[in-house]
Every structure is written in C-alpha cells, then in structure tokens.
C-alpha positions as CSV (number, residue, x, y, z in Angstrom):
1,X,55.4,38.6,45.1
2,X,58.3,38.0,42.7
3,X,58.7,34.6,41.2
4,X,61.4,33.7,43.0
5,X,60.2,34.8,46.3
6,X,57.2,32.5,45.7
7,X,59.4,29.6,44.9
8,X,61.1,30.3,47.9
9,X,57.6,30.3,50.1
10,X,56.9,26.9,48.8
11,X,60.3,24.9,48.8
12,X,62.1,26.7,51.8
13,X,65.2,28.4,49.7
14,X,66.2,32.0,49.6
15,X,65.2,34.5,46.7
16,X,68.8,34.6,45.7
17,X,68.3,30.2,45.8
18,X,70.4,29.6,48.8
19,X,68.9,27.3,51.8
20,X,66.8,28.8,54.5
21,X,66.7,27.8,57.8
22,X,63.4,25.2,58.1
23,X,61.9,23.3,61.0
24,X,62.2,20.2,58.9
25,X,66.2,19.8,58.4
26,X,67.6,20.9,55.8
27,X,65.9,20.3,52.2
28,X,66.7,17.9,50.2
29,X,67.5,19.4,46.3
30,X,68.8,22.3,45.1
31,X,66.7,24.4,42.3
32,X,67.5,22.3,39.4
33,X,68.3,18.5,38.9
34,X,69.9,17.8,35.3
35,X,68.7,14.9,33.8
36,X,71.1,12.9,32.6
37,X,74.9,14.4,31.4
38,X,73.5,15.5,28.0
39,X,69.7,16.2,28.7
40,X,68.4,19.9,30.0
41,X,68.2,21.2,34.0
42,X,65.0,21.2,35.1
43,X,63.2,21.9,38.5
44,X,63.9,19.3,41.1
45,X,59.7,17.9,40.5
46,X,57.9,17.8,37.2
47,X,54.2,17.4,36.7
48,X,53.0,14.6,35.3
49,X,49.5,15.7,33.6
50,X,47.7,12.1,32.6
51,X,44.8,12.3,35.5
52,X,44.1,15.3,33.9
53,X,42.7,13.4,31.1
54,X,42.6,10.1,32.1
55,X,42.9,6.9,34.1
56,X,41.6,8.6,37.4
57,X,38.2,9.5,36.7
58,X,36.8,12.8,35.7
59,X,39.2,15.5,36.4
60,X,38.0,19.6,36.2
61,X,39.3,21.0,33.4
62,X,39.6,24.5,34.8
63,X,41.4,23.5,37.8
64,X,43.7,21.0,36.1
65,X,45.0,24.4,34.1
66,X,44.8,26.2,37.0
67,X,47.4,23.6,38.8
68,X,49.6,23.9,35.5
69,X,49.5,27.4,36.1
70,X,50.3,27.4,40.0
71,X,53.5,24.7,38.8
72,X,54.9,26.9,36.5
73,X,54.6,29.6,38.7
74,X,56.5,27.6,41.6
75,X,59.7,27.3,39.1
76,X,62.6,29.9,39.0
77,X,63.8,31.8,37.1
78,X,66.9,30.0,35.6
79,X,65.1,26.8,35.8
80,X,63.1,24.9,33.1
81,X,59.5,23.1,34.5
82,X,59.4,19.6,33.1
83,X,55.8,19.1,32.1
84,X,54.8,15.4,31.6
85,X,52.4,13.5,29.3
86,X,51.5,10.8,26.7
87,X,50.1,11.3,23.1
88,X,47.6,8.6,24.2
89,X,46.7,10.4,27.5
90,X,42.7,10.7,26.5
91,X,43.6,10.3,23.0
92,X,45.2,13.8,22.6
93,X,43.3,15.5,25.1
94,X,46.2,16.1,27.5
95,X,48.2,17.6,24.4
96,X,45.4,20.0,24.1
97,X,45.2,20.6,27.5
98,X,48.7,21.3,27.9
99,X,48.6,23.3,25.0
100,X,45.9,25.5,26.2
101,X,47.4,25.9,29.4
102,X,50.2,27.2,28.1
103,X,48.8,29.6,25.7
104,X,47.2,31.3,28.6
105,X,50.4,31.3,30.8
106,X,52.8,34.3,31.6
107,X,55.1,34.6,28.5
108,X,58.1,33.7,31.1
109,X,56.4,31.0,32.2
110,X,56.2,29.5,28.9
111,X,59.6,29.9,27.8
112,X,60.8,28.1,30.8
113,X,58.5,24.9,30.5
114,X,59.7,21.9,28.9
115,X,57.4,19.2,27.5
116,X,57.9,15.5,28.3
117,X,56.2,13.2,25.3
118,X,55.3,9.7,25.6
119,X,54.2,7.7,22.2
120,X,53.6,4.7,20.5
121,X,50.8,3.5,22.6
122,X,47.7,2.0,20.1
123,X,44.1,2.7,22.0
124,X,40.9,1.7,20.3
125,X,37.6,3.7,20.5
126,X,36.3,2.5,24.0
127,X,39.7,3.0,25.4
128,X,41.3,-0.4,25.4
129,X,45.4,-0.6,24.6
130,X,46.1,-2.8,22.1
131,X,49.8,-2.4,21.7
132,X,52.8,-0.4,20.6
133,X,54.2,1.0,17.7
134,X,58.3,1.7,17.6
135,X,58.6,1.4,13.3
136,X,60.5,4.7,12.3
137,X,57.5,5.6,10.3
138,X,55.4,5.5,12.9
139,X,57.5,7.5,15.1
140,X,57.4,10.5,12.9
141,X,53.9,10.2,12.5
142,X,53.1,10.6,16.4
143,X,55.5,13.2,16.3
144,X,54.0,15.4,13.8
145,X,50.5,15.1,15.7
146,X,51.8,15.6,19.1
147,X,53.8,19.0,17.6
148,X,50.5,19.7,16.4
149,X,48.5,19.0,19.3
150,X,51.1,21.1,21.6
151,X,51.6,24.1,19.4
152,X,55.0,23.9,19.0
153,X,57.7,23.5,16.7
154,X,59.7,20.9,19.2
155,X,59.4,18.4,21.9
156,X,61.7,18.4,24.8
157,X,62.0,15.4,25.6
158,X,60.4,12.4,23.2
159,X,60.1,8.7,24.0
160,X,57.8,5.4,23.6
161,X,55.8,4.6,26.2
162,X,56.8,0.7,26.3
163,X,59.6,-1.3,24.3
164,X,57.2,-2.7,20.8
165,X,58.6,-5.9,21.2
166,X,58.4,-6.5,17.0
167,X,61.0,-3.9,16.3
168,X,64.2,-3.2,17.5
169,X,65.1,-0.7,19.7
170,X,67.5,0.7,17.5
171,X,65.7,1.3,15.3
172,X,63.0,3.5,17.2
173,X,65.9,5.2,19.0
174,X,66.9,5.8,15.2
175,X,64.2,7.3,14.2
176,X,63.8,10.1,17.1
177,X,67.3,11.0,16.7
178,X,66.9,11.7,13.2
179,X,64.0,14.0,14.5
180,X,67.0,15.7,17.3
181,X,68.8,16.4,13.9
182,X,65.9,18.1,12.2
183,X,65.1,20.1,15.3
184,X,61.7,18.8,16.1
185,X,63.0,17.2,19.3
186,X,65.6,18.1,22.0
187,X,66.2,15.6,23.8
188,X,66.3,11.6,23.5
189,X,64.4,9.4,26.5
190,X,63.4,6.0,27.1
191,X,60.7,4.8,29.2
192,X,60.2,1.2,31.3
193,X,62.9,-0.5,29.6
194,X,65.7,-2.8,31.2
195,X,69.1,-2.0,31.6
196,X,70.1,-4.3,28.4
197,X,67.8,-2.4,26.6
198,X,69.2,0.9,28.0
199,X,72.7,-0.3,26.6
200,X,71.5,-0.8,23.4
201,X,69.6,2.3,22.9
202,X,72.6,4.5,24.6
203,X,74.8,2.8,21.9
204,X,73.0,4.4,19.0
205,X,72.4,8.0,20.6
206,X,72.5,10.1,23.9
207,X,69.4,9.4,26.1
208,X,69.1,12.1,28.6
209,X,66.9,9.8,30.9
210,X,64.8,7.1,31.9
211,X,61.2,7.2,33.0
212,X,59.9,4.4,35.1
213,X,58.3,3.5,38.1
214,X,59.9,4.4,41.2
215,X,59.0,4.7,44.6
216,X,58.8,3.5,48.4
217,X,56.7,0.5,47.5
218,X,58.3,0.1,43.9
219,X,62.0,-0.5,44.3
220,X,63.0,-2.7,41.3
221,X,65.0,-0.5,39.6
222,X,67.7,-0.5,42.6
223,X,69.3,-3.7,41.9
224,X,70.7,-3.5,37.9
225,X,68.4,-0.8,35.9
226,X,69.4,2.5,38.2
227,X,72.8,1.5,38.4
228,X,73.6,1.3,35.0
229,X,71.3,4.2,34.1
230,X,74.1,6.0,36.3
231,X,77.2,4.3,34.6
232,X,75.7,5.2,31.1
233,X,75.0,8.9,32.5
234,X,71.2,8.9,32.3
235,X,69.1,10.5,34.6
236,X,66.1,9.2,36.0
237,X,62.1,10.6,35.7
238,X,60.5,8.7,38.3
239,X,56.7,8.2,38.1
240,X,54.5,6.5,40.4
241,X,55.8,8.2,43.3
242,X,53.4,8.2,45.6
243,X,51.8,5.0,43.6
244,X,48.4,6.4,42.2
245,X,47.6,7.6,45.6
246,X,48.1,4.6,47.2
247,X,50.8,5.8,49.8
248,X,49.9,9.2,49.5
249,X,48.5,9.2,53.4
250,X,44.9,10.2,51.1
251,X,43.6,7.1,50.1
252,X,41.2,5.0,52.7
253,X,40.3,1.5,52.8
254,X,36.6,2.2,51.7
255,X,37.3,4.7,49.2
256,X,34.9,3.8,46.3
257,X,36.6,4.7,43.0
258,X,35.1,6.2,39.9
259,X,33.8,4.0,36.3
260,X,36.9,3.8,34.7
261,X,39.1,5.0,37.1
262,X,42.4,2.5,36.3
263,X,43.1,1.8,40.1
264,X,40.1,-0.3,39.6
265,X,41.7,-3.1,38.4
266,X,45.3,-2.6,40.0
267,X,46.3,-5.3,41.9
268,X,47.8,-3.1,45.1
269,X,44.5,-1.6,45.2
270,X,42.6,-5.3,45.3
271,X,40.8,-6.7,48.3
272,X,43.6,-8.0,51.1
273,X,46.3,-6.4,49.1
274,X,44.6,-2.6,49.8
275,X,45.0,-3.5,53.2
276,X,48.3,-4.6,53.8
277,X,49.7,-1.9,52.1
278,X,47.5,0.4,53.5
279,X,49.0,-0.6,56.7
280,X,52.8,0.3,55.7
281,X,50.7,3.5,54.9
282,X,49.7,3.8,58.5
283,X,53.7,3.4,59.5
284,X,55.0,5.7,57.3
285,X,52.4,8.3,58.7
286,X,53.6,7.6,62.1
287,X,57.5,8.6,60.9
288,X,55.6,11.8,58.9
289,X,53.6,13.0,62.1
290,X,56.9,12.8,63.8
291,X,58.7,15.3,61.4
292,X,55.3,17.7,61.6
293,X,54.8,17.0,57.2
294,X,52.3,15.0,55.3
295,X,52.9,11.5,54.5
296,X,52.9,12.2,50.7
297,X,55.5,14.7,51.7
298,X,57.7,12.4,52.9
299,X,57.3,9.7,50.0
300,X,58.3,12.3,47.7
301,X,61.4,13.2,50.0
302,X,62.3,9.7,49.8
303,X,62.3,9.7,46.1
304,X,64.2,13.2,46.0
305,X,67.0,11.8,48.0
306,X,67.6,8.8,46.7
307,X,70.1,11.0,44.6
308,X,70.6,14.4,42.1
309,X,69.8,12.3,39.2
310,X,66.8,11.7,39.5
311,X,63.4,14.1,39.4
312,X,60.3,12.5,40.8
313,X,56.9,13.4,38.8
314,X,54.0,14.3,40.8
315,X,50.5,14.0,39.3
316,X,48.4,16.4,40.9
317,X,45.3,17.3,39.5
318,X,44.3,19.9,42.1
319,X,46.2,23.3,43.5
320,X,46.5,22.0,46.9
321,X,47.9,18.7,46.1
322,X,50.3,20.4,44.5
323,X,51.6,22.9,46.8
324,X,51.4,19.9,49.2
325,X,54.1,17.9,46.5
326,X,56.1,20.9,46.3
327,X,56.6,20.9,50.0
328,X,58.6,18.0,49.9
329,X,61.3,20.3,48.8
330,X,61.1,21.3,52.5
331,X,61.4,18.4,53.8
332,X,64.5,17.2,54.9
333,X,65.2,13.7,55.8
334,X,68.5,12.6,57.4
335,X,70.0,9.7,58.5
336,X,67.6,9.0,60.8
337,X,64.6,9.9,59.3
338,X,65.9,7.9,56.6
339,X,66.4,4.7,58.8
340,X,62.9,5.4,60.0
341,X,60.8,5.1,56.7
342,X,63.1,2.2,55.3
343,X,61.8,0.1,58.9
344,X,58.2,1.7,57.8
345,X,58.4,0.3,54.4
346,X,61.3,-1.9,53.6
347,X,61.6,-2.4,50.4
348,X,60.1,-5.4,48.8
349,X,57.3,-4.6,51.3
350,X,54.2,-4.1,49.2
351,X,51.4,-6.7,48.1
352,X,50.2,-6.7,44.6
353,X,52.2,-6.0,41.4
354,X,52.0,-2.5,40.1
355,X,50.1,-3.5,37.1
356,X,47.4,-6.4,36.0
357,X,48.9,-8.9,34.6
358,X,48.6,-8.0,30.7
359,X,50.4,-5.0,31.3
360,X,53.3,-6.2,33.0
361,X,54.1,-8.3,30.3
362,X,54.6,-5.3,28.1
363,X,56.9,-3.5,30.6
364,X,60.9,-4.7,29.1
365,X,61.7,-3.3,32.8
366,X,60.0,-6.3,34.4
367,X,62.1,-9.0,32.0
C-alpha cells in the first residue's frame, strides 16, 4: 500500500486527493492547511508530542516512536507532517525522542516532517516551573540546544511558550527574526498571547501561527484573539482539542491518575467540576453515537470545522489513539450536527479554569 493509499484509508480521501464518499457525510477538511499567510502548508492535524515525555504519567518509549512513525506514514506526498514539542518537555527528553523517531523513519517521511518548538520555560531539577525567559540572548541559547537535540540545522516554527513579562515581545520576536535571517529558523510563531501582543509582534516580523488552547470547552479565543489573528493573516495551531483527555470519551469519573500527572491539579478534573464536565461529555456522546463515530472524533472534527486556518494538535501517545484521532478527518459535520454539538456543549459550559491559578497568571491570552 502506498503512502497516498494509506492516507485515503485513514481520512476518507482518494489516493489522488479528491474526496471519497463516506458514511458520515463530506469530510471536514482538505489534505493540507496553511499556517497563516506566511507559514508552511501542513497536514490538517498535527501531532503534539508532549505527553510522550511529560505531564501525563509514564509513557512507553517504543510505542511513542511507533506512534510518530505512524503519523508520518499517514501524511501523503505533497503535505508536511507537523510535530509539536517544547524544549522543556521532559527537560529535553521530548526533542531527543523526536530526533530518534526521525532518524529511524524512512527518508521520504523524514523529509516532510516539520518541527514546531516552544522555548523559554525555566525548570527546576524537581520538575517545577519558575518562570519564562524571553531575552534575546536566551532565545539564541535555547535555540542552539534545541537544534543539537533535534539533530537538525533548522527549526520550522519557533515560539516562546509564554510571554516573558520582563521582556517586550518585540525584543523576543526580533531575536527569532534574526534566527530566521541566519537560516536557523524558518517561521516565527507565538503561544498563548492576547490580541494586543499579537499585533505588536506582527509589527516586528511576519508571524505564521498562534498556538493556543481551543476546544469545545475552551472557546475564549473566539471573542477577540481569533478575529485578530485572521485580520493579521496568522493561523492557529489549536492544542488541548480534547482538553487533556477530558472530552475524549475515554476519561471516567473514577479514574485514578498516576503520580505527577498534570491533571491531578487541573481545576477541570477536580471534584464536582469533573462530574459537571463529564456530564457535557455524556451529552456529546449522544451526538457522536447518532453519527456512528467516537466522542474524540466529534470533538476534533468540531475544531477542524471552525476554519481552514486552524490546525488541531492531537496529543496521541499510542497508535490506536492516533488512528482514532485521524478518523476525525472523515467525520463530516453538517449544520444539523453543529447545532446538536452546540446544544450538547454550549460555549462557556465548562466547570473550572483550564490551568491552576498560578499558571493562569502566565497566560497573556487571559489578560
């Protein structure tokens, strides 16, 4: 089976890229989406690799690499795979894991793999976060280490993970722009910034995309941030599309989380908040069941439906979860479906903030 035939089997398109008939109505997406007006064309779903190294408990290294390989294999010729990471995920572990996965992948798959890297988070030996560093000299330092760990001569999209409140965003973006001029970075991205910061950054250099949380239960960007991004020609890479598994359809009310799992301190997974949020999932499940698809596929397809300028990132750590996520590409959502989803999970219905208070304070997008 060729790469394009595998893509057809996964997404419901033909090997030539045209839409195949499916039992779930027309697919919600084409084979490629562009990251803004200046960024690269990528596969409609990116792979977020964080969970393979950090924050969700222990991951299986061999399965993680196999999942990256499966994702690369699902991307057809003419499209680019988007692997998202951060230099602080496992204190460099995630970049080294991606390096190994790319090194052991077929050359053709490796050549169409794009890396999106976040930097700037300051960590402790114990794994704590102590702030962010966006100084130009820090940008150059973080970049040098990432290039070494990834085993590449450039990073395709480079962005600070959170705005450093002590450093004007113009200085941070200016330093990345210098790296673009030097050939070490291809495109500049941003992460979790508000509309004003987005405008200030775009005045310094072209911004390809804004990485920000966006899902059925995290829709704050719709008010001001998303319209501003569209006005400026900036794409969106949406993370948390399944809200860290909360709206995947797989999270249960009695699930015991492993030590160190971020969700153990996330407000949306606590006490009554968890029960209220899983009530929303139960309502969404009825919509999914009526279409004959999974809850996760419905939630991802909803994000895909919000616009061709939005690329969801899925945090699959296993091949079966990846296969399920990619099935969202053939989960067509018509007006009636979207209305049913809206009724099941209205905007603002989620209980609890998306991060603990200390981390919410670092989100320029929330101020």
